[in-house]
C-alpha positions in Angstrom: 42.7 -124.5 47.5 39.4 -125.8 49.0 36.4 -123.7 48.0 33.0 -123.3 49.7 30.0 -121.6 48.3 28.1 -119.3 50.7 24.7 -117.8 49.9 24.5 -114.4 51.4 21.2 -112.8 52.3 21.8 -109.3 53.9 18.1 -108.5 54.1 16.8 -105.3 55.7 17.9 -102.5 58.0 21.1 -103.1 59.8 21.3 -106.5 58.3 23.1 -105.0 55.4 25.6 -103.1 57.6 26.5 -106.0 59.8 26.8 -108.4 56.8 29.2 -106.0 55.2 31.3 -106.1 58.4 31.3 -109.9 58.5 32.2 -110.3 54.9 35.2 -107.9 55.3 36.4 -110.0 58.2 35.8 -113.2 56.2 37.9 -111.9 53.3 40.7 -111.1 55.7 40.8 -114.6 57.3 40.7 -116.5 54.0 44.4 -116.2 53.2 45.3 -117.1 56.7 43.6 -120.5 56.5 44.2 -121.1 52.8 40.5 -121.5 52.0 38.2 -119.7 49.6 34.7 -118.9 50.6 32.8 -117.7 47.5 30.0 -115.4 48.7 27.1 -114.6 46.4 24.6 -112.0 47.5 20.9 -112.8 46.9 17.8 -110.6 47.4 15.1 -111.3 50.0 13.4 -109.5 52.8 10.6 -107.0 53.5 12.0 -104.2 51.3 12.3 -106.7 48.4 8.7 -107.7 49.1 7.6 -104.1 49.0 9.3 -103.6 45.7 8.5 -106.8 43.9 5.8 -108.7 45.9 8.3 -111.6 46.7 9.9 -111.8 50.1 11.9 -114.9 49.2 12.3 -115.2 45.5 12.5 -118.7 44.0 16.0 -118.2 42.7 17.2 -117.1 46.2 15.7 -120.2 47.8 17.3 -122.4 45.1 20.7 -120.8 45.7 20.3 -121.5 49.5 19.5 -125.1 48.7 22.7 -125.4 46.5 25.1 -123.5 48.8 27.4 -125.1 51.4 25.9 -122.7 54.0 23.7 -119.6 54.2 24.9 -116.4 55.9 21.9 -114.3 56.8 21.7 -110.7 58.0 18.3 -109.6 59.3 14.9 -109.3 57.7 11.6 -107.7 58.3 10.3 -104.1 58.7 7.5 -103.2 61.2 5.4 -101.4 58.6 5.7 -104.0 55.8 3.0 -106.6 56.4 1.2 -109.4 54.7 -2.6 -109.4 54.1 -3.2 -111.2 57.4 -1.4 -108.5 59.4 1.8 -110.4 60.2 5.2 -109.2 59.3 7.2 -110.3 56.3 9.7 -112.8 57.8 11.5 -114.9 55.1 13.8 -116.5 57.7 10.8 -118.5 58.8 10.1 -119.6 55.3 13.8 -120.7 55.0 13.5 -122.7 58.2 10.6 -124.7 56.9 11.8 -125.0 53.3 15.3 -126.3 54.3 14.1 -128.2 57.4 16.3 -126.3 59.8 14.8 -127.9 62.9 17.4 -126.9 65.5 17.7 -123.2 66.4 21.0 -122.9 68.3 21.5 -119.8 70.4 24.7 -119.7 72.4 25.5 -117.0 74.9 28.5 -116.4 77.2 29.8 -113.6 79.3 32.6 -111.5 77.8 35.0 -110.0 80.4 34.6 -106.3 80.8 31.4 -106.0 78.9 28.4 -104.5 80.8 25.9 -107.0 82.1 22.7 -106.4 84.1 23.5 -108.9 86.9 25.6 -107.6 89.8 26.4 -111.1 91.1 30.0 -112.0 90.3 28.9 -115.5 89.1 27.5 -113.8 86.0 31.0 -114.0 84.6 30.4 -117.8 84.4 27.4 -117.6 82.0 28.1 -120.0 79.2 25.0 -121.8 77.9 23.2 -122.8 74.7 19.5 -122.7 74.1 18.3 -125.2 71.5 15.0 -124.2 70.0 12.8 -126.6 68.0 12.4 -124.6 64.8 9.7 -126.2 62.6 6.8 -127.1 64.8 5.4 -125.8 68.1 3.2 -122.7 68.0 5.1 -121.4 64.9 3.5 -124.3 63.0 0.4 -122.2 63.0 2.0 -119.5 60.8 -0.2 -119.2 57.7 -2.6 -121.7 59.2 -4.4 -119.6 61.8 -8.1 -118.9 61.4 -10.6 -116.4 62.6 -14.0 -117.6 63.4 -16.6 -115.1 64.4 -15.1 -113.2 67.3 -12.2 -115.6 68.0 -8.9 -116.4 66.4 -7.2 -119.8 66.6 -3.6 -120.9 66.2 -2.8 -124.5 66.6 0.4 -125.9 68.2 2.0 -129.0 66.7 4.2 -131.3 68.7 5.2 -134.5 66.9 7.3 -137.5 68.1 9.6 -137.1 65.1 10.0 -133.3 65.4 10.5 -133.4 69.2 12.7 -136.5 69.1 15.3 -135.1 66.7 15.7 -131.8 68.4 16.1 -133.5 71.8 18.7 -135.8 70.2 20.5 -132.7 68.9 20.5 -131.1 72.4 21.7 -134.3 74.1 24.5 -134.8 71.6 25.5 -131.1 72.0 25.6 -131.6 75.8 27.8 -134.7 75.4 30.2 -132.8 73.2 30.3 -129.9 75.7 31.0 -132.4 78.5 34.0 -133.7 76.6 35.2 -130.0 76.4 35.0 -129.7 80.2 31.6 -128.1 80.5 28.8 -129.7 82.7 27.1 -131.7 80.0 23.6 -131.2 81.3 20.4 -130.7 79.4 17.5 -128.8 80.9 14.2 -129.6 79.2 11.9 -126.5 79.3 8.2 -127.2 78.9 4.7 -126.5 80.3 3.8 -130.1 80.9 1.7 -129.3 83.9 -1.0 -127.6 81.7 -0.8 -128.7 78.1 -1.3 -132.1 76.6 1.1 -131.2 73.9 3.8 -130.3 76.4 3.3 -133.5 78.4 3.8 -135.3 75.2 7.0 -133.3 74.5 8.3 -134.3 77.9 7.6 -137.9 77.4 9.5 -137.9 74.1 12.4 -136.1 75.8 12.6 -138.7 78.6 12.5 -141.5 76.1 15.4 -139.9 74.1 17.5 -139.1 77.1 17.7 -142.8 78.0 20.2 -143.2 75.1 22.5 -140.7 76.8 23.1 -142.0 80.3 26.2 -139.9 80.8 24.3 -136.7 80.2 22.5 -135.3 83.2 18.9 -134.1 82.6 16.3 -132.1 84.4 12.9 -130.6 83.7 11.8 -127.0 84.4 8.5 -125.3 83.5 9.0 -122.3 81.2 7.7 -119.7 83.6 10.1 -121.0 86.3 12.8 -121.1 83.7 12.4 -117.4 83.0 12.7 -116.7 86.7 15.8 -118.9 87.1 17.6 -117.4 84.1 17.3 -114.0 85.7 18.4 -115.1 89.2 21.0 -117.7 88.4 21.8 -118.3 84.7 25.3 -119.6 85.4 23.6 -122.9 86.6 22.6 -123.9 83.1 24.5 -125.6 80.2 22.1 -126.7 77.4 18.4 -125.8 77.3 16.0 -127.5 74.9 12.5 -126.2 74.3 9.5 -125.7 72.0 9.6 -123.1 69.2 7.7 -120.2 70.9 9.2 -120.7 74.3 12.7 -120.7 72.7 11.9 -117.5 70.8 11.1 -115.7 74.0 13.9 -117.2 76.2 16.6 -116.6 73.6 16.1 -112.8 73.9 16.2 -113.1 77.7 19.5 -114.9 77.7 21.0 -112.4 75.2 20.2 -109.6 77.6 22.2 -111.4 80.3 25.5 -111.1 78.4 25.4 -107.6 76.8 22.3 -107.6 74.6 21.2 -108.7 71.2 24.4 -107.3 69.6 26.3 -110.1 71.3 23.9 -113.0 70.4 24.8 -115.1 67.4 22.6 -118.0 66.2 22.4 -121.0 63.8 19.5 -122.7 62.3 20.6 -126.3 61.5 19.1 -129.3 59.8 20.5 -132.6 58.6 21.5 -131.1 55.2 21.6 -127.3 55.5 22.8 -124.6 57.9 21.9 -121.0 58.1 23.8 -118.5 60.4 22.5 -115.1 61.5 22.6 -112.7 64.4 19.7 -113.1 66.8 18.8 -109.4 66.6 16.3 -107.8 64.2 16.7 -105.1 61.6 16.6 -102.1 64.0 15.2 -99.7 61.4 15.6 -96.9 64.0 19.4 -97.0 63.7 19.8 -98.3 60.2 22.1 -96.3 58.0 23.8 -94.5 60.9 26.8 -96.8 61.1 26.4 -97.5 64.8 25.1 -101.1 64.8 27.1 -103.6 66.8 28.4 -106.2 64.3 29.6 -108.7 66.9 26.6 -111.0 66.8 27.0 -111.2 63.0 30.7 -111.9 63.3 30.1 -114.6 65.9 27.5 -116.1 63.6 30.2 -116.2 61.0 32.4 -118.2 63.3 29.5 -120.6 64.0 29.3 -121.1 60.2 33.0 -121.9 59.9 32.8 -124.4 62.8 29.8 -126.1 61.3 31.5 -126.4 57.9 34.7 -127.6 59.6 32.7 -130.5 61.2 30.7 -131.2 58.2 33.7 -131.4 55.8 36.3 -132.5 58.3 38.3 -129.4 57.5 40.1 -128.2 60.6 41.4 -125.1 58.8 37.9 -123.6 58.9 37.8 -124.1 62.7 41.2 -122.4 62.9 39.7 -119.4 61.1 36.8 -119.3 63.5 39.2 -119.2 66.5 41.2 -116.5 64.9 38.2 -114.3 64.4 36.9 -115.0 67.9 40.3 -114.0 69.3 40.5 -110.9 67.2 36.9 -109.8 68.3 37.8 -110.5 71.9 40.9 -108.4 71.6 38.9 -105.5 70.0 36.1 -105.5 72.6 37.9 -106.5 75.7 41.5 -105.5 75.4 41.2 -102.4 73.1 37.8 -101.4 74.6 36.1 -100.8 71.3 32.5 -100.5 72.3 29.4 -99.6 70.2 26.6 -97.7 71.9 24.6 -100.7 73.0 27.7 -101.7 75.1 28.0 -98.2 76.6 30.6 -96.8 74.2 30.8 -94.5 71.2 32.5 -96.7 68.6 31.0 -97.1 65.1 30.4 -100.3 63.3 33.5 -99.5 61.2 35.6 -99.1 64.3 34.8 -102.6 65.4 35.6 -104.0 62.0 38.9 -102.1 61.8 40.0 -103.3 65.3 39.2 -106.9 64.3 41.1 -106.6 61.0 44.1 -105.2 62.7 44.2 -108.2 65.1 43.8 -110.7 62.2 
């Protein structure tokens, strides 16, 4: 039986709860696909930092480097901060340490789930935001400086960093085109104001020439925020700088039911990390009411990535089985957590998915 090693980092708050849910579902699908995924839990996070002084211990980072994939819950607590006043966020450390340059945030409408847009075309939302993960304004993390009465954070946009994430987005659009989707990339920048963003755009245009079958367009980030509220069904693949992607990924999650329905992957050439896009939600931690769907969908993204990486179709079969079971639980059976307007508990969602597996 083929075996894969998965480093599991549950983290803080509801990260632990949704991770437990995902692992229960993973255990159930293993015999169905005749694959073994060995999951080993490792410590990291704000609570661990509070207790030990280390947010991402060296053995945990080493385990992530060795693993076939990393399954990540959520990390950070509002009251646990570093000496510079910023939160303890080990997921950023992992992005830089493992060179996870492409943040992939897919969202799509689920039939029957509440959405904020009354327009019937909202049922057609199916897009992916690709966020550059290792440069942009986030490059300033740990490098910012205060001089007198002013603070400075420097954005970095390089040809190499921008080029590879643009290549990733263009390749993804080409793949989606082969699956019957539009196959169009929208470059989101602020090239009318910033030299760095004009440079970003020039690199995107250069890279897009290698993909003549993929349609491309350019939209300024402020206009993009407006367009995503008014007509998100128009878009297929978005690619953007780190900070812009951080903001817009929350916006698109709200269009399809909220952060509880928003999975994500942080991908590089050698490593992949998979996590729900939501945070630790300390206000509801321990109450058993968190929506595990984003974590479960992140699990399916991990299986699909491993299937592609190892040419193992059985893993993709497992991902489809889990997606189908979650769809049946949420849409057909009407199992809804509070964020989706229902009263179901985390355990209710897990049980409904397990029954359908």
